[in-house]
C-alpha positions as CSV (number, residue, x, y, z in Angstrom):
1,M,-42.4,-42.9,-222.6
2,G,-45.2,-43.1,-220.2
3,Q,-46.6,-46.3,-221.0
4,H,-42.9,-48.1,-221.2
5,L,-42.9,-46.5,-217.4
6,L,-46.1,-48.2,-216.4
7,A,-45.0,-51.5,-218.5
8,A,-42.9,-52.0,-215.8
9,Q,-44.8,-51.6,-212.6
10,Y,-45.4,-55.2,-210.7
11,G,-46.9,-56.8,-208.2
12,D,-49.6,-55.0,-206.0
13,E,-50.6,-54.1,-202.4
14,N,-50.0,-57.6,-201.0
15,S,-47.5,-59.1,-203.7
16,P,-44.3,-58.6,-204.3
17,P,-42.4,-56.2,-205.6
18,Y,-45.5,-54.0,-204.6
19,F,-45.6,-52.1,-206.9
20,A,-42.7,-51.2,-207.8
21,F,-41.3,-49.9,-211.1
22,L,-38.2,-52.2,-212.1
23,S,-35.3,-50.5,-213.5
24,W,-33.8,-53.0,-216.0
25,K,-35.5,-56.1,-217.4
26,N,-36.3,-58.2,-213.9
27,I,-33.9,-55.6,-211.6
28,W,-35.0,-53.5,-209.4
29,H,-32.8,-50.6,-208.0
30,A,-32.3,-47.6,-205.9
31,W,-29.8,-45.3,-207.7
32,G,-31.7,-43.0,-209.9
33,N,-35.1,-45.0,-209.6
34,M,-37.4,-41.5,-210.5
35,Q,-39.9,-43.9,-212.5
36,A,-42.8,-43.0,-209.9
37,Y,-41.5,-38.8,-209.7
38,A,-41.9,-38.7,-213.5
39,L,-45.2,-39.9,-213.7
40,L,-46.5,-38.3,-210.7
41,Y,-45.3,-35.3,-211.8
42,T,-46.6,-36.0,-215.8
43,G,-49.9,-37.2,-214.7
44,R,-50.0,-34.0,-212.6
45,I,-49.1,-31.3,-215.4
46,I,-50.9,-33.0,-218.4
47,Q,-54.2,-34.4,-215.9
48,Y,-53.8,-38.4,-216.1
49,A,-55.0,-40.2,-213.9
50,Q,-53.6,-43.5,-215.1
51,F,-50.0,-42.1,-214.5
52,I,-50.5,-40.5,-211.1
53,D,-52.4,-43.9,-209.5
54,A,-49.3,-46.0,-210.8
55,G,-47.3,-43.6,-208.9
56,L,-48.9,-43.5,-206.3
57,N,-48.9,-46.9,-206.3
58,E,-45.2,-47.6,-205.9
59,V,-44.9,-44.3,-203.1
60,K,-47.9,-46.3,-201.2
61,H,-46.8,-49.5,-201.1
62,F,-43.2,-50.4,-202.1
63,Y,-41.7,-47.0,-200.4
64,P,-43.0,-48.9,-196.9
65,F,-41.7,-51.8,-197.8
66,C,-38.2,-50.3,-198.5
67,I,-38.5,-48.3,-195.2
68,E,-39.3,-51.6,-193.6
69,Q,-35.9,-53.8,-195.3
70,D,-33.6,-51.5,-193.2
71,F,-33.1,-49.5,-197.2
72,L,-32.6,-51.4,-199.9
73,T,-30.1,-51.5,-203.9
74,E,-30.9,-53.7,-205.8
75,F,-32.7,-57.0,-206.5
76,S,-34.4,-59.3,-209.1
77,L,-37.9,-61.0,-209.5
78,V,-38.0,-64.4,-210.5
79,K,-41.2,-66.2,-211.9
80,D,-42.6,-68.7,-209.9
81,N,-45.6,-70.3,-211.3
82,D,-48.1,-67.7,-211.4
83,S,-46.1,-65.3,-208.5
84,L,-43.1,-63.2,-208.5
85,I,-40.6,-63.6,-205.9
86,I,-37.8,-60.9,-204.7
87,H,-34.6,-62.9,-205.8
88,D,-30.5,-61.8,-205.0
89,L,-31.6,-58.8,-202.3
90,N,-28.8,-56.4,-201.7
91,Q,-29.6,-53.6,-199.1
92,F,-25.9,-52.6,-199.9
93,P,-24.3,-50.2,-200.9
94,Q,-26.8,-47.4,-199.9
95,I,-26.4,-44.0,-201.2
96,S,-28.0,-40.9,-201.9
97,Y,-28.8,-41.4,-205.0
98,G,-31.6,-44.3,-203.9
99,I,-33.3,-42.0,-201.6
100,R,-33.7,-38.7,-203.5
101,P,-35.9,-40.1,-205.6
102,M,-38.1,-41.2,-203.2
103,V,-38.4,-38.1,-200.9
104,F,-39.4,-35.9,-204.4
105,A,-41.9,-38.6,-205.8
106,S,-43.3,-39.1,-201.6
107,L,-43.6,-35.2,-202.1
108,E,-44.9,-35.2,-205.5
109,A,-47.5,-37.3,-203.7
110,F,-48.5,-35.0,-201.1
111,Q,-48.7,-31.9,-203.3
112,I,-51.4,-33.5,-205.5
113,T,-53.2,-35.6,-203.3
114,G,-52.7,-33.3,-200.2
115,D,-53.1,-37.2,-198.0
116,E,-50.6,-36.1,-195.2
117,T,-49.0,-40.0,-195.0
118,Y,-47.5,-39.0,-197.8
119,A,-45.8,-36.3,-196.1
120,I,-45.1,-38.1,-193.1
121,L,-43.5,-41.2,-195.6
122,T,-41.3,-38.2,-196.7
123,G,-39.9,-37.1,-193.0
124,K,-39.5,-41.2,-192.6
125,L,-37.4,-41.0,-195.5
126,I,-35.2,-37.9,-195.1
127,M,-34.6,-39.5,-191.4
128,W,-31.9,-41.6,-193.7
129,Y,-29.9,-38.7,-194.0
130,F,-29.7,-38.1,-189.8
131,G,-29.2,-41.4,-188.4
132,N,-32.3,-43.6,-189.3
133,N,-30.0,-46.1,-191.6
134,P,-28.3,-49.5,-191.4
135,A,-25.0,-48.2,-190.3
136,K,-27.1,-45.9,-187.6
137,Q,-24.3,-43.1,-188.8
138,V,-26.0,-39.1,-189.8
139,M,-24.8,-39.2,-193.6
140,Y,-25.3,-34.8,-194.0
141,D,-23.8,-32.3,-191.6
142,R,-26.0,-29.5,-190.8
143,L,-22.6,-27.8,-190.3
144,T,-20.9,-28.1,-193.1
145,G,-23.4,-28.9,-195.3
146,R,-21.7,-32.0,-197.1
147,A,-22.4,-35.4,-197.4
148,F,-20.6,-38.5,-197.5
149,D,-21.0,-41.0,-199.6
150,G,-22.6,-44.6,-198.8
151,I,-23.5,-46.7,-196.5
152,N,-20.8,-50.1,-197.6
153,S,-22.3,-52.4,-194.4
154,A,-24.2,-51.8,-191.2
155,T,-21.0,-51.6,-189.5
156,K,-19.2,-49.5,-192.3
157,T,-19.6,-46.3,-193.9
158,N,-18.3,-44.4,-196.6
159,F,-16.9,-41.1,-195.3
160,N,-16.1,-39.7,-198.4
161,S,-17.6,-36.4,-199.4
162,G,-18.4,-36.5,-203.4
163,A,-19.9,-33.7,-205.2
164,E,-23.2,-36.1,-206.3
165,S,-23.4,-37.3,-202.8
166,T,-23.4,-33.7,-201.4
167,I,-25.9,-32.5,-204.2
168,E,-28.6,-35.1,-203.6
169,A,-28.8,-34.5,-199.9
170,L,-29.3,-31.0,-200.7
171,L,-31.9,-31.9,-202.8
172,S,-33.5,-33.7,-200.4
173,I,-33.3,-31.4,-197.5
174,Q,-34.0,-28.6,-199.9
175,A,-37.3,-30.2,-200.7
176,M,-38.6,-31.3,-197.4
177,E,-38.0,-28.0,-196.5
178,S,-41.3,-27.2,-198.3
179,N,-43.7,-29.2,-196.4
180,A,-43.2,-28.4,-192.5
181,T,-45.1,-32.4,-191.4
182,A,-41.7,-33.9,-193.0
183,K,-39.6,-31.3,-191.8
184,Q,-41.3,-31.8,-188.1
185,I,-40.6,-35.2,-188.1
186,V,-36.8,-34.8,-189.1
187,M,-36.7,-32.0,-186.4
188,E,-38.3,-33.7,-183.3
189,H,-34.9,-35.9,-183.4
190,F,-32.4,-32.6,-182.9
């Protein structure tokens, strides 16, 4: 299975989609995109460098691209001669189920390498819940422990609060609590 995941990774540090693992055919989507985490975790357990390297590449190169784009939901790749071009880039809707996989992978990258860059990245990703998102909306209510369902545009937030959104937010925040650097980044904003 891991070899199939490796085959779905495209681009490099300078070329789109920057080591992202595609989700299906020529499409990447954020929702439940756990390939990097799965490879990092498995690579650490079985001590398999190829899995670790592939996971680290996505975290190191693709996640910062997502943050620079103010987070993404989906895109497709189109081949143009010998290059891949990101096509049909969609930013919305954004939901917690797209953020948590990146948080888990970033923390696993830190656990494997000890490189603070990954802990800092985790903090930046977690900030999506606290207003660093296109809508500038706090998505997690610290007083009640609930999370909103998503961001539909830069001006529209889905204020429903379903179980999935709340669980994904709580899993992300709980994971972040285990890392002092990531936690400090979040706490600096309160």
